VEXDREN-2710 file (C-alpha; in Angstrom, 1 decimal):
% VEXDREN-2710
k/r/px/py/pz
1/MET/25.4/6.8/24.6
2/ALA/27.6/9.9/24.4
3/THR/29.5/8.5/21.5
4/ILE/26.3/8.0/19.5
5/LEU/25.3/11.6/20.1
6/THR/28.7/12.7/19.0
7/HIS/28.2/10.9/15.7
8/LYS/24.8/12.6/15.2
9/ALA/26.4/16.0/16.0
10/PHE/29.0/15.2/13.3
11/GLY/26.2/15.0/10.8
12/PHE/24.6/18.3/11.8
13/THR/27.9/20.1/12.0
14/LEU/28.7/19.0/8.5
15/LEU/25.4/20.4/7.3
16/ILE/26.2/23.7/8.7
17/PHE/29.6/23.8/7.2
18/SER/27.9/22.9/3.9
19/ILE/25.9/26.1/3.9
20/CYS/29.1/28.1/4.0
21/LEU/31.0/26.2/1.4
22/SER/28.3/25.8/-1.2
23/SER/29.1/25.4/-4.9
24/PHE/26.9/26.4/-7.7
25/SER/29.0/25.5/-10.8
26/THR/28.2/21.9/-11.4
27/LEU/25.1/21.0/-13.4
28/THR/23.5/17.6/-13.5
29/SER/23.6/16.1/-17.0
30/ALA/20.8/14.2/-18.5
31/LEU/20.7/10.5/-19.1
32/THR/18.6/9.2/-21.9
33/ASN/15.9/6.7/-21.0
34/ALA/17.8/4.0/-22.8
35/GLU/21.0/4.7/-20.8
36/ALA/19.1/4.7/-17.5
37/ALA/17.5/1.4/-18.3
38/TYR/20.9/0.0/-19.3
39/ILE/22.4/1.0/-15.9
40/ALA/19.5/-0.4/-14.0
41/LYS/19.7/-3.7/-15.9
42/ARG/23.5/-3.9/-15.1
43/GLN/22.5/-3.6/-11.4
44/LEU/19.9/-6.2/-11.5
45/LEU/22.2/-8.7/-13.3
46/THR/24.9/-8.3/-10.7
47/LEU/22.8/-8.2/-7.5
48/PRO/22.3/-11.4/-5.6
49/GLU/18.7/-12.8/-5.7
50/ASN/17.9/-11.4/-2.3
51/GLY/19.8/-8.1/-2.9
52/ASP/22.2/-8.6/0.0
53/LEU/25.7/-9.9/0.7
54/PRO/26.1/-13.5/1.7
55/ASP/26.7/-14.2/5.4
56/ASN/30.0/-15.8/4.6
57/TYR/31.3/-13.0/2.3
58/GLU/35.1/-12.7/2.5
59/ILE/36.8/-9.4/1.9
60/THR/39.9/-9.7/-0.4
61/VAL/42.2/-7.0/-1.5
62/ASP/45.6/-6.8/-3.0
63/PRO/48.1/-8.0/-0.4
64/LYS/50.4/-5.1/-1.0
65/LEU/47.8/-2.7/0.4
66/THR/48.0/-1.9/4.0
67/PHE/45.1/-0.3/6.0
68/ALA/45.0/1.4/9.4
69/ASN/42.2/-0.9/10.5
70/ASP/39.8/-3.6/9.1
71/ARG/36.9/-1.1/8.8
72/LEU/38.8/1.1/6.4
73/LYS/39.7/-2.1/4.5
74/SER/36.0/-2.9/4.2
75/ALA/35.2/0.7/3.1
76/TYR/37.9/0.4/0.4
77/VAL/36.2/-2.6/-1.0
78/GLY/32.8/-0.9/-1.0
79/LEU/34.0/2.3/-2.5
80/HIS/35.9/0.6/-5.2
81/ALA/32.9/-1.5/-6.0
82/LEU/31.0/1.7/-6.6
83/LYS/33.8/3.1/-8.7
84/ASP/33.9/0.0/-10.9
85/VAL/30.2/0.4/-11.8
86/ILE/30.5/4.0/-12.8
87/TYR/29.1/4.6/-16.3
88/SER/30.2/8.1/-16.5
89/ASP/32.2/10.5/-14.4
90/PRO/32.6/13.6/-16.6
91/THR/34.2/15.8/-13.8
92/ASN/36.6/13.0/-12.8
93/PHE/35.3/13.3/-9.3
94/THR/36.5/9.8/-8.3
95/ALA/39.9/10.3/-10.0
96/ASN/41.8/10.2/-6.7
97/TRP/39.9/7.1/-5.5
98/GLU/43.2/5.1/-5.6
99/GLY/45.3/3.5/-2.8
100/PRO/44.5/2.4/0.8
101/ASP/44.0/5.9/2.3
102/VAL/40.2/6.1/1.7
103/CYS/39.9/9.1/3.9
104/LYS/41.6/11.2/1.3
105/TYR/39.1/10.3/-1.4
106/ASN/36.9/13.1/-2.8
107/GLY/33.7/13.1/-1.0
108/VAL/34.6/10.6/1.7
109/VAL/34.5/11.9/5.2
110/CYS/36.1/10.0/8.1
111/SER/35.4/10.3/11.8
112/PRO/36.3/8.4/15.0
113/ALA/34.2/5.2/15.3
114/LEU/31.3/5.4/17.8
115/ASP/32.4/2.3/19.7
116/ASN/36.2/3.1/19.6
117/PRO/37.2/6.8/19.3
118/LYS/40.8/5.7/18.6
119/VAL/39.8/4.2/15.3
120/ASP/38.9/6.2/12.2
121/VAL/36.1/5.0/10.0
122/VAL/34.3/6.2/6.8
123/ALA/31.3/8.0/8.4
124/GLY/30.0/10.1/5.5
125/LEU/29.8/10.1/1.7
126/ASP/29.1/13.3/-0.1
127/LEU/28.8/13.1/-3.9
128/ASN/26.4/16.1/-4.2
129/HIS/26.6/17.5/-7.8
130/ALA/29.3/15.0/-8.8
131/ASP/27.3/14.2/-11.9
132/ILE/28.1/10.5/-11.7
133/ALA/26.1/8.0/-13.6
134/ALA/26.2/4.6/-11.8
135/HIS/24.2/2.2/-9.7
136/PHE/24.5/0.8/-6.2
137/PRO/26.6/-2.4/-6.1
138/VAL/25.9/-5.0/-3.4
139/GLU/29.4/-4.4/-1.9
140/PHE/28.3/-0.9/-0.9
141/GLY/26.7/-2.6/2.2
142/LEU/30.3/-3.0/3.6
143/LEU/30.3/0.7/4.5
144/THR/28.6/-0.1/7.8
145/ASP/29.9/3.0/9.6
146/LEU/28.2/5.5/7.3
147/ALA/25.9/7.9/9.1
148/MET/25.4/10.3/6.1
149/ILE/24.9/9.8/2.4
150/HIS/24.4/12.9/0.2
151/LEU/24.0/11.9/-3.4
152/ASN/21.9/14.8/-4.6
153/SER/22.0/15.7/-8.3
154/ASN/23.8/12.7/-9.9
155/ARG/22.6/10.2/-12.4
156/LEU/22.3/7.2/-10.2
157/CYS/19.9/4.6/-11.5
158/GLY/18.3/1.3/-10.5
159/ILE/17.0/0.5/-7.0
160/VAL/18.1/0.9/-3.4
161/PRO/19.1/-2.7/-2.6
162/LYS/18.3/-4.7/0.4
163/VAL/22.0/-4.8/1.4
164/PHE/21.5/-1.2/2.7
165/ARG/19.9/-2.6/5.8
166/ARG/23.4/-3.1/7.1
167/LEU/23.9/0.6/7.3
168/LYS/22.4/0.7/10.9
169/LEU/24.0/4.1/11.8
170/MET/22.4/6.0/8.9
171/PHE/21.2/9.4/10.1
172/GLU/20.8/11.5/6.9
173/PHE/19.9/9.9/3.6
174/ASP/19.7/12.1/0.5
175/ILE/19.4/10.5/-2.9
176/SER/17.4/13.3/-4.5
177/ASN/17.6/14.4/-8.1
178/ASN/18.6/11.0/-9.6
179/ARG/16.9/8.2/-11.6
180/PHE/16.1/5.7/-8.9
181/VAL/13.0/3.5/-9.7
182/GLY/10.8/0.9/-8.0
183/GLN/8.7/0.8/-5.0
184/PHE/9.4/3.0/-1.8
185/PRO/12.7/1.7/-0.5
186/THR/11.6/0.1/2.7
187/VAL/15.0/-0.8/3.7
188/VAL/15.5/2.8/5.0
189/LEU/12.9/2.0/7.7
190/GLU/15.3/-0.5/9.2
191/TRP/17.7/2.3/10.2
192/PRO/17.0/3.1/13.9
193/GLU/18.7/6.4/13.8
194/ILE/17.4/7.9/10.6
195/LYS/16.1/11.4/10.9
196/TYR/16.3/12.9/7.4
197/LEU/15.0/11.1/4.3
198/ASP/15.1/12.8/0.9
199/LEU/13.8/10.9/-2.1
200/ARG/12.8/14.0/-4.2
201/PHE/13.0/14.1/-8.0
202/ASN/13.3/10.3/-8.7
203/GLU/10.9/7.8/-10.3
204/PHE/9.7/5.9/-7.2
205/GLU/6.2/4.6/-7.5
206/GLY/3.5/2.6/-5.9
207/GLU/2.2/2.9/-2.3
208/LEU/3.8/4.3/0.9
209/PRO/4.3/1.8/3.7
210/PRO/2.2/2.8/6.7
211/SER/5.3/2.2/8.9
212/LEU/7.0/5.3/7.3
213/PHE/5.1/7.5/9.7
214/LEU/5.9/5.3/12.8
215/SER/9.5/6.0/12.5
216/SER/11.5/8.7/14.3
217/LEU/12.1/10.8/11.1
218/ASP/12.1/14.6/11.4
219/ALA/11.9/15.4/7.8
220/ILE/10.5/13.4/4.8
221/PHE/10.7/14.7/1.2
222/LEU/8.7/12.6/-1.2
223/ASN/7.8/15.1/-3.8
224/ASN/8.2/14.8/-7.6
225/ASN/8.0/11.0/-7.9
226/LYS/5.2/8.8/-9.1
227/PHE/3.7/7.6/-5.9
228/ASN/0.0/6.8/-6.5
229/SER/-1.5/5.5/-3.2
230/THR/-3.6/7.2/-0.6
231/ILE/-2.0/8.8/2.4
232/PRO/-1.7/6.2/5.1
233/ASP/-3.8/6.8/8.3
234/THR/-0.7/6.3/10.3
235/ILE/0.4/9.9/9.3
236/GLY/-1.2/10.9/12.7
237/ASN/1.5/9.1/14.5
238/SER/4.4/10.9/12.8
239/THR/6.8/13.2/14.6
240/VAL/8.1/15.0/11.5
241/SER/8.6/18.7/11.4
242/VAL/8.2/18.8/7.6
243/VAL/6.7/16.3/5.1
244/THR/6.2/16.9/1.4
245/PHE/3.8/14.8/-0.8
246/ALA/3.8/17.3/-3.6
247/PHE/3.8/16.5/-7.3
248/ASN/2.9/12.9/-7.2
249/GLN/-0.3/11.0/-7.9
250/PHE/-1.6/10.6/-4.3
251/SER/-5.4/10.2/-4.2
252/GLY/-8.1/9.8/-1.6
253/CYS/-8.9/12.3/1.2
254/LEU/-6.8/14.2/3.6
255/PRO/-6.6/11.8/6.5
256/SER/-8.3/13.0/9.7
257/GLY/-5.3/11.8/11.6
258/ILE/-3.2/14.7/10.4
259/GLY/-4.8/16.6/13.3
260/ASN/-2.5/14.5/15.6
261/MET/0.6/15.7/14.0
262/CYS/1.6/18.0/16.9
263/THR/5.1/18.6/15.7
264/VAL/4.6/19.3/12.0
265/GLU/5.5/22.8/10.8
266/GLU/5.3/22.4/7.1
267/LEU/2.7/20.1/5.4
268/LEU/2.6/20.1/1.5
269/PHE/0.1/18.1/-0.6
270/MET/0.0/20.3/-3.7
271/ASN/-0.3/18.9/-7.2
272/ASN/-1.8/15.5/-6.5
273/ASN/-5.2/13.9/-7.0
274/MET/-6.6/14.4/-3.5
275/SER/-10.4/14.7/-3.1
276/GLY/-13.1/15.1/-0.4
277/CYS/-13.5/17.9/2.2
278/PHE/-11.1/19.3/4.6
279/PRO/-11.2/17.2/7.9
280/ASN/-12.2/19.3/10.8
281/GLU/-9.2/17.9/12.7
282/ILE/-7.0/20.1/10.5
283/GLY/-7.4/22.9/13.1
284/ASN/-5.4/20.9/15.5
285/LEU/-2.1/21.6/13.8
286/LYS/-0.9/24.0/16.5
287/ASN/2.7/24.4/15.1
288/VAL/2.0/24.4/11.4
289/THR/3.5/27.5/9.5
290/VAL/2.9/26.3/5.9
291/LEU/0.0/24.3/4.7
292/ASP/-0.5/23.9/0.9
293/VAL/-3.2/21.7/-0.6
294/SER/-3.4/23.5/-3.9
295/ASN/-3.9/21.9/-7.3
296/ASN/-6.1/19.0/-6.1
297/GLY/-9.7/18.1/-6.2
298/LEU/-10.9/19.1/-2.8
299/VAL/-14.6/20.1/-2.4
300/GLY/-16.8/21.6/0.2
301/PRO/-16.4/24.7/2.3
302/LEU/-13.4/25.8/4.4
303/PRO/-13.8/24.3/7.8
304/ASP/-14.1/26.8/10.8
305/SER/-11.3/24.9/12.5
306/LEU/-8.8/26.6/10.1
307/SER/-9.2/29.7/12.2
308/GLU/-7.4/27.8/15.0
309/LEU/-4.1/27.7/13.1
310/LYS/-2.5/30.6/15.1
311/THR/1.0/29.9/13.8
312/ILE/0.3/29.6/10.1
313/GLU/2.1/32.0/7.8
314/VAL/1.3/30.5/4.3
315/LEU/-2.1/29.0/3.5
316/ASP/-2.7/27.9/0.0
317/VAL/-6.0/26.2/-1.0
318/GLY/-6.0/27.4/-4.6
319/TYR/-7.0/25.4/-7.7
320/ASN/-9.5/23.1/-6.1
321/GLN/-13.3/23.0/-6.2
322/LEU/-14.0/24.5/-2.8
323/ILE/-17.2/26.4/-2.3
324/GLY/-19.0/28.6/0.3
325/LEU/-17.9/31.7/2.1
326/VAL/-14.3/32.7/3.1
327/PRO/-14.7/33.9/6.7
328/GLU/-13.0/36.9/8.3
329/LYS/-11.6/34.8/11.2
330/ILE/-9.4/32.9/8.8
331/CYS/-8.1/36.0/7.1
332/SER/-7.4/37.5/10.5
333/LEU/-5.1/34.8/11.7
334/PRO/-2.3/36.6/13.5
335/LYS/0.7/35.3/11.6
336/LEU/-0.9/34.7/8.2
337/GLU/1.1/36.5/5.5
338/ASN/0.1/34.7/2.2
339/PHE/-3.4/33.3/1.6
340/THR/-4.2/31.9/-1.8
341/LEU/-7.8/30.9/-2.6
342/ALA/-7.7/31.5/-6.3
343/TYR/-9.5/29.3/-8.8
344/ASN/-12.1/27.7/-6.6
345/TYR/-15.9/28.3/-6.5
346/PHE/-16.1/30.5/-3.4
347/SER/-19.1/32.8/-3.7
348/GLY/-18.5/35.2/-0.8
349/GLU/-15.7/36.6/1.2
350/ASP/-15.3/38.9/4.2
351/GLN/-13.9/42.3/3.4
352/LYS/-10.8/41.3/5.4
353/CYS/-10.0/38.7/2.8
354/VAL/-10.3/41.0/-0.2
355/PRO/-6.7/41.6/-1.6
356/ASN/-5.5/44.9/-0.2
357/PRO/-1.9/46.2/-0.9
358/TYR/-2.0/48.2/2.4
359/GLU/-2.7/45.1/4.6
360/GLN/-0.2/42.7/6.0
361/LEU/-2.0/39.8/4.3
362/THR/-1.2/39.1/0.7
363/SER/-4.1/37.2/-0.9
364/ASN/-5.3/36.1/-4.2
365/ASP/-9.0/35.5/-4.8
366/GLU/-9.2/35.5/-8.6
367/GLY/-10.9/32.7/-10.5
368/ASN/-13.8/32.3/-8.1
369/CYS/-17.4/33.3/-8.1
370/PHE/-17.3/36.5/-6.1
371/PRO/-19.8/38.9/-7.4
372/GLY/-18.4/42.3/-8.3
373/ARG/-14.8/41.2/-8.1
374/PRO/-12.4/41.2/-11.2
375/ASN/-11.1/38.0/-12.9
376/GLN/-13.9/35.8/-11.7
377/LYS/-15.6/32.8/-13.4
378/ASN/-18.8/33.4/-15.3
379/THR/-22.2/32.6/-14.0
380/GLU/-22.7/29.5/-16.3
381/THR/-19.5/28.0/-14.8
382/CYS/-20.3/28.9/-11.2
383/ASN/-23.9/27.8/-10.9
384/PRO/-23.6/24.1/-11.2
385/VAL/-20.9/23.9/-8.6
386/VAL/-22.0/26.6/-6.2
387/THR/-25.6/25.2/-6.0
388/ARG/-24.4/21.6/-5.5
389/VAL/-25.0/20.2/-2.0
390/ILE/-22.0/18.4/-0.5
391/ASP/-22.3/16.5/2.7
392/CYS/-18.7/16.3/4.0
393/LYS/-19.5/13.5/6.3
394/TYR/-19.7/11.3/3.2
395/SER/-17.5/13.2/0.8
396/CYS/-14.5/10.8/1.4
397/PRO/-14.8/7.3/0.0
398/GLY/-11.7/6.2/1.7
399/PRO/-13.0/5.2/5.2
400/LYS/-16.5/4.2/3.9
401/PRO/-16.7/0.8/2.4
402/VAL/-20.0/1.6/0.9
403/THR/-18.7/2.7/-2.5
404/PRO/-16.7/-0.4/-3.3
405/LYS/-19.5/-2.8/-2.4
406/PRO/-22.0/-1.8/-5.2
407/GLU/-19.3/-2.0/-7.8
408/LEU/-18.5/-5.6/-7.0
409/PRO/-21.7/-7.2/-8.4
410/PRO/-21.9/-5.1/-11.5
411/THR/-18.3/-5.6/-12.8
412/PRO/-18.0/-9.3/-13.0
413/LYS/-21.6/-10.3/-13.3
414/VAL/-22.8/-7.8/-15.8
415/GLU/-20.4/-9.2/-18.5
416/PRO/-22.3/-12.5/-19.2
417/PRO/-25.4/-10.7/-20.7
418/PRO/-23.5/-9.2/-23.6
419/VAL/-22.3/-12.8/-24.4
420/HIS/-26.0/-13.9/-25.0
421/TRP/-26.9/-10.7/-26.9
422/PRO/-25.3/-11.8/-30.3
423/PRO/-27.9/-14.6/-30.8
424/PRO/-30.9/-12.3/-31.2
425/PRO/-29.3/-10.4/-34.1
426/VAL/-28.5/-13.7/-35.8
427/TYR/-32.3/-14.4/-36.1
428/SER/-33.0/-10.9/-37.4
429/PRO/-33.1/-11.4/-41.2
430/PRO/-31.9/-8.0/-42.5
431/PRO/-28.2/-7.2/-41.8
432/PRO/-28.9/-3.5/-41.7
433/PRO/-30.3/-3.7/-38.1
434/VAL/-27.0/-5.4/-37.3
435/HIS/-25.0/-2.4/-38.6
436/SER/-27.4/0.2/-37.3
437/PRO/-26.8/-0.4/-33.6
438/PRO/-23.0/0.5/-33.9
439/PRO/-23.8/4.2/-34.4
440/PRO/-25.7/4.4/-31.2
441/VAL/-23.0/2.3/-29.6
442/HIS/-20.4/4.8/-30.7
443/SER/-22.5/7.8/-30.2
444/PRO/-22.9/7.5/-26.5
445/PRO/-19.2/7.6/-25.7
446/PRO/-18.7/11.2/-26.7
447/PRO/-21.2/12.3/-24.0
448/VAL/-19.5/9.8/-21.6
449/HIS/-16.2/11.4/-22.2
450/SER/-17.4/15.0/-22.5
451/PRO/-18.5/15.5/-19.0
452/PRO/-15.3/14.5/-17.4
453/ALA/-13.5/17.0/-19.5
454/PRO/-14.3/20.0/-17.2
455/VAL/-13.8/17.7/-14.2
456/HIS/-10.5/16.4/-15.2
457/THR/-9.2/19.7/-16.7
458/PRO/-7.5/21.0/-13.6
459/PRO/-7.0/24.7/-13.3
460/PRO/-3.5/25.9/-13.9
461/PRO/-1.0/25.2/-11.1
462/PRO/-0.8/27.8/-8.3
463/PRO/1.6/30.6/-7.9
464/VAL/5.0/29.8/-6.3
465/TYR/6.2/31.2/-3.0
466/SER/9.8/31.7/-4.0
467/PRO/12.7/29.9/-5.8
468/PRO/14.2/26.9/-4.1
469/PRO/17.3/27.6/-2.1
470/PRO/20.7/26.6/-3.6
471/VAL/22.2/23.2/-3.0
472/HIS/25.0/23.2/-0.5
473/SER/27.7/20.7/-0.6
474/PRO/29.9/19.9/2.4
475/PRO/33.5/20.8/3.1
476/PRO/36.5/18.7/2.4
477/PRO/36.9/15.7/4.7
478/ASP/37.6/16.7/8.3
479/HIS/39.9/14.3/10.1
480/SER/39.5/15.9/13.5
481/PRO/36.9/14.2/15.8
482/PRO/33.8/16.2/16.4
483/PRO/33.3/17.8/19.8
484/PRO/31.5/15.5/22.2
485/VAL/27.8/16.1/22.7
486/HIS/26.1/14.8/25.9
487/SER/22.6/15.4/24.8
488/PRO/20.6/14.9/21.6
489/PRO/21.2/17.8/19.2
490/PRO/18.2/19.9/18.9
491/PRO/16.6/20.5/15.4
492/ILE/18.5/23.2/13.6
493/TYR/16.2/25.9/12.3
494/SER/17.0/28.6/9.9
495/SER/18.3/31.7/11.6
496/GLU/18.6/35.4/10.8
497/SER/21.9/34.6/9.0
498/SER/20.6/31.8/6.9
499/PRO/19.6/32.0/3.3
500/PRO/16.4/34.0/2.5
501/PRO/13.6/31.9/4.0
502/VAL/10.9/30.8/1.7
503/HIS/8.2/31.3/4.1
504/SER/8.5/35.1/4.0
505/PRO/6.5/35.4/0.8
506/PRO/7.0/38.3/-1.6
507/PRO/4.1/40.6/-2.5
508/PHE/1.6/38.6/-4.3
509/GLN/1.6/38.8/-8.1
510/SER/-1.1/37.1/-10.2
511/PRO/0.5/36.1/-13.4
512/PRO/-1.2/33.4/-15.5
513/PRO/-0.5/30.1/-13.6
514/PRO/2.5/28.2/-15.1
515/THR/1.8/24.9/-16.8
516/SER/4.6/22.9/-15.2
517/PRO/5.7/24.7/-12.0
518/PRO/8.9/23.6/-10.3
519/PHE/8.6/22.2/-6.7
520/LEU/9.7/24.6/-4.0
521/LEU/11.3/23.6/-0.8
522/PRO/9.3/24.5/2.2
523/PRO/10.6/27.4/4.4
524/LYS/13.2/27.0/7.2
525/ILE/14.2/23.6/5.9
526/GLY/16.5/25.3/3.3
527/ALA/19.0/26.1/6.1
528/GLN/18.5/23.0/8.1
529/TYR/18.7/20.5/5.3
530/MET/20.3/21.0/1.9
531/SER/17.6/21.3/-0.7
532/PRO/18.5/20.8/-4.4
533/PRO/16.7/22.2/-7.3
534/PRO/15.5/19.8/-9.9
535/PRO/18.2/18.4/-12.2
536/ILE/19.1/20.6/-15.2
537/SER/19.1/18.6/-18.3
538/GLN/21.8/19.1/-20.9
539/ASP/23.4/16.8/-23.5
540/ILE/26.5/15.0/-22.6
541/LYS/28.6/12.6/-24.5
542/PHE/29.9/9.5/-22.8
END
């Protein structure tokens, strides 16, 4: 057991060293869509049908090569399979990937094996900002001693193949800022030791598996993809300290189960298609410091239970369709430093909530329906929403099967009548009546499409807390074994010496909301986990 913990400690130690040895010079180059599709196609053509290695796979290498042990021999095959499928390596990052001493390869980190401290194995692979264009070959599954993969800010394409299930020791998996596609890579849920999962800034789509929140993950970053499902109800079982759903296409209501997330500190839903009212259970988030639900379609009033969030520092509910009064007990929360309620339909606020440069609380209330306050919506815009009665017990269609049922009879069964409608016009002698209906047929659609315009025209995105922290890449490979650890390493939180935390918000400014805001890493995590900015596109010749 002690050896397992030593391997975990190795991963977190490497993260700390990475903060001190960061590099800011390398920029990720852009791939065209055609190039990304070509690389993905090459992967699909070479992957076995089940995406895994055959059980009888034999490792063959040049007989002239000698290795310290068979594990390094397997790692050699896996690493060279990756090098062989590289489409572009403009910085020659893998230039020294030659010979049998894989522990000297750029980005390769060796460490004593968990089951035999006298044997060195490839325990980590760090290609952060290597700007490599490639895909995962099936032989990558031979790197079975990997506990850490950091591939942030490359141009890796295709899918995460099933062969990754062989990486049973995986602890930190960061493939952010690439061009990965397909459904959520469920193979990561087969790793019993996984704690950190970073899929940000890729092109994953579809639904989230409910089992994602039944794992032992501590941090989940899903933002800036194309996920379009509802949030699984299993989220209430999660033990994460931070989870980001931001900048996707998630829909449905905020699950009431989030109130059971007793360990979560940062919970970000901004820039999705969420709807319905706040669940009252949200007040049970006793450890939350950042809660951001901005730029969605939430309705109804702020629940009184929000006043129970005694640890919250940043609360952003801006750019929704919330109504009612903003009570003093929310604005008086002891640690609240930044409260954004802009661009909703609130019609009253306590004096404590009114922006005041002399108060500890930085707030923004513009774009609402507050009488006498500057930069508010006009009466014509406010009245239809403010006077609308919303019953939050039935505002969320998710758990109620009542809405889908009425739709079932109309959709398939209403179509036959139009089939019988053509005969009547056949019997009407004059053709003009036949041509006269089309105008009314085409005239109704404009009103049909015009009402949604205000509904689907979301207000501009919310203001940003602060720029994302820089990306940190780990130090050169360390061949000395890490110090033994006899107890699980506690979560590493940002300290006084860490980079400026995001959760200490600057004085609020109210510029016009940006049209395409970048995603920001939540506070604290910037020091615990490396958090890359989005890839910077620039032309590159291959």
